C-alpha positions, 0 to 999 in steps of 0.5 A: 342863114336858114336853120329850119328843115322846112325853109324853102331854098328861095323866097318867092314873092306872090303875084296876087293882091291881098284881096285876091289872096283872101278870096282864093283862101276863102274859096278853098275852104268855103268860109270867108273872114273879115279883117284877115290882115290884122295883127290881133293887137298881141303884145310881145312877151319874149323869153328864153325859158319856159312858156306860160300855160294858156289863160282861160281867156285865151282858150275861149273858142267860137261856135262848133261847125254846122256843116263841112262846107262851113267849118268852124271851131268847135311841159318842158325842159329836156330830160336825158335822152330815151328812145321815143316812139311818140309820147301820148299825154299820160294825164289825158282824160278819157273824154268823149266828143266829136273826135272820139276814135280819131288819132292825131299826131302832133310833131313839134318842129326841132328840139330846144337842145339840138344845138348841143348835139350838132354831130348827131343832128347832122347825120344824114338820113334817107328821105326816100328820094335823097339824103338829108340831115337828121334834124336842124336847130330851127330858128329864133326871134332876134330876142332869142325866143327859139322856134323849138320852144314855140313849137312845143308850147303851141303843140301842148296847147293844141293837144289840150284842145284836141283831147277836149274833143275826144281825140287820142293825141300823140306827140313825136316828142315831149321834152323827153329826149336830148335831141331830135327825133330825126325827120325819118323817125318823126314820119314813122311815129305818125305811120305807126300810130295809124294817125288820121292826121299829122301836123308838124308845127313850125315857125319860119326864119325868113327876111324881115318884111316877109310876113304871114303863115303858110301850110306846106303840103306833100308833093307827089313823090315816089322813090326809095322808101317814099310814096305819097300817092295815097296821101297827096289828096287827103293832105291837101284837104287837111292843109286847106282847112287848117289854112282857112281856119288859122286865118279866122282864129288868129287874124293873120294873113297868108304868107306874102312871100310863099304860096302866091298869097294862098297860104299853101305851098307844095314841096317834095324835099321834106322827109317828114312828108315824103316818108309819111303814109298818113295825111300830113302837113307842116304849118309855118305859123309866122316869120320869127325874123320879122319884128311884127310877126315875132311880136305875135309869136312871142305872145302867149295869147296869140299862141293860143289862137294859133293852136285854136286855128290848127285844132279847128282845121284838124277837127273840120277835116276829121269830121268831114 
């Protein structure tokens, strides 16, 4: 049973070979990587509690980008609910850097306590062209490591990396509410912030044997309160850069079951994308239900690499 709002209705097997998939991805971003299918040797560290902070070794970064055509890299239990319109880190340093003046909104998928508030998250909300549940519980690994804990952990790591480059970073929530926010509110937070880029962090819950990451792009949608006409192009640029640099940072291959091996998928059924008026993408970092992917997703070291890959893609996009 799928719990993830971003899960596709059906799994789709690609027609491209692994080599062709890598070629497509490399051509799309202007950078090629060797060993893209590797598992990075990460060891699983499953757990249901708090996630470890990044180690200094895991936080090391490659060299800064030299040109737009060749981009390269440059807490938490919920408290009682309060109405949130986005959470900036109050302890953030006033850093200067290449992303100074840029605002990035990070949207950690789901909420660890959504399962305790089923009536609230099952409430239907308007996503422009249809109605959909306010939010969902997300998936988990077979050992019980919840997607919502994964997404919040990666989002914290991502925030730290972007702030170090001078960006203003806002989280749609940060353990500061009992459930949600609803998918329409998540979109409004990015819109209200006037974000230069928004990334919603997820992990998939597909069948074992389905592996790899994919980035979800907004389709051209217009209806009700939804109009993505101005963000389709910029969002594709953002997503393509994230996909290519995620490969390099993590060693993970693009999805073998969605996106035809490109690491990209376009959808029109996600409220978080339909209602966005600023460039926005989702990233499914891997499949929690596949044992090999789960071993990566439960590794703190790999999560730091995932955050680095997403940060590198955002930085590449914002620097042009």
